[in-house]
N, C-alpha and C positions, 0 to 999 in steps of 0.2 A: 400402514407401514409393514415392516418385516414381521413384527410380532403378530399383526392381524393375519397376515398370510400364513404364518406358522400355525396359528390357532385354527384357521380354515383347513389347512392341510391335516391337522390332527383330527378335526371334526369329520372330515370327509373320508377318512380311512384310506387304504391304498387300492389303487386300480379303479378304473371306471366301470368295468364290467361290460363295456361295449363290445368286446370281442367274444363274449360268451353267447352260447345258444341255449335255448330252453332245456335241452337234454343233457347239458354238461354240468360241471360242478356248480354248487350253489353260488349266488351272487355274493360279492364282498360285503355288501350292505343289505340288511334285511329290514323290513318295516319295524320289527320289534326293537332293533338297535337304534333307530332314528330318534332324535329329540321329538317328544310328543307334539310340540308346537309345529315343528317342521313337517312332521307326518300329516298333521291335520291341514296345514297350509297346502301341502301337495295334493291331498284329497280334494280340497276345495278348488284348487287350480284345475283339476281334472273334471270338475263337475259344475263350477259356478263362474259365470261371466263376471260377476261383481268382484270375485276374488282375483281373477286375472287382471281386471282393471286396477285394483289396489296394488298388485304385484308389479305391474308395468310402471305405475306412478312411483313406486318405491325403488325402482332401479332394475326391474326385470329379474332374470334368472339369478342374479347376484344375491337375491333374498335367501337363496338356498345354499347352505354350507356343503351339502353333499353333492359331489361331482356327478354321480350317476343320476341323481334327481334333476340337476340342472340340464343334463344332456337329454333326458326323457321329456322334460317339460318345455324346453326351449321353443319348439315349433308352435306350441299352443300359446305360450307367453307372447311370442312375436306376432301371432295372428290376433291376439286379444280375445279369442273365442275358445271355450273348452272343446275337447273332442266330441264329435257326435257319438251317439250310442254305439254305432258300429265301430267307429275308430277306437272308442274306449274299450270295447270288447276285445279288439285286436291287441291293444296295449296290455290288457289283462292276460291274454294268452301268451304274449311274447315276453313279458317282463314280470318275473316273480315279485319284484319290488312293488310294482303297481298293483298286482294281485293282493299282496299283503296290506298295502295302504288302503285300498278300497274295501277290503274285508273288515278292517277296523273302523273305517269311516264311510258308511254307505251313502249313496246319493240321497240328498234331501230334496223333496219336491216343494215347489211354490214358496221358496224363501225370497223375499223382496230384494231387489238389486242393491239398495242402499244398506240393508242389513248384511248382505254378503260382503260388501266392501268394508263395512265397519268391523265385522268379525275378522276379516283377513288383515286389516290394518293392525288390529290388536295382536294378532299372531306375529306379524312382521315386527312390531315393536318389541315383543317378548324375545324373539330370536335375536334381534339386534342388541338388546340389552345383555343377553347371555353371551353373545360374541364379544362385546366390549369387556365384560367381566372376565372372560377367558383370556382375552388378549392382555388384560391388566395382570392376571396371574402369571402369564408367560413372561411379561416384562419384569415383574417382581423377582422372578427367579434369575433372569438375565442380569438385573441390577445387583442382586446378591453376589452372583459370580463375578461381575465386573469389579465390585468393591473388593472382593477377596484377591482378585488378580491384579488390582490397581490398573484396570484396563482404561484406555483413553476413551472408550465408547460410553463411559458412565454418564457423562452430561447429556449426550444424545438420548440414551435410554430413559433417563429421568424426565427429560422434556417430553418424550413420546408418551410416557406413562401419565404425566400431568395432563397432556392433551386428551388422552382417552378417558381419564377420570373426569375431566371437565365435560366431555361429551355425555358420559354416563349421568353425571349430575344434572345436566341440562335436560336430558330425557326424563329423569325422575321428577323434575320440577314442572315440566310442561303437561297441561291437561290432555288426557287421552280423548280423542274425538270419537 
């Protein structure tokens, strides 16, 4: 809903950074500012086929709240294959965000595909849970404002919050694979 979109907007910062070149001002988003789980998932998307499979199964680029990351990773998510070494080197050269992500999460050799998928699914679950909690906080503020203003949108906001709280509860009750 609108609150989820609002929380994604808040999480992604302003501007995609697509129009910047390597020599201009720093990117709007840095690796250090990313949610640690989102940063690790991005690093795994750049280095692990299993992680990309899990991301595709969970909805693709939408797993990432940060617009710049979605834009950078989309071709690899669509292909289902991480960039080859030369392609990854090019991404590191062209994108300070990729450089920062891979500096913090170097490429791991010989991780079994099923383990890659399991790790990525865990990261995706953590990110989704955080998004739900953030959206609930946004809705709580909107509900308080609607109550004070005696706004007609109160019932809709309460219903949306109840729906998100139910999704969060279902996630916390389901076993992690």
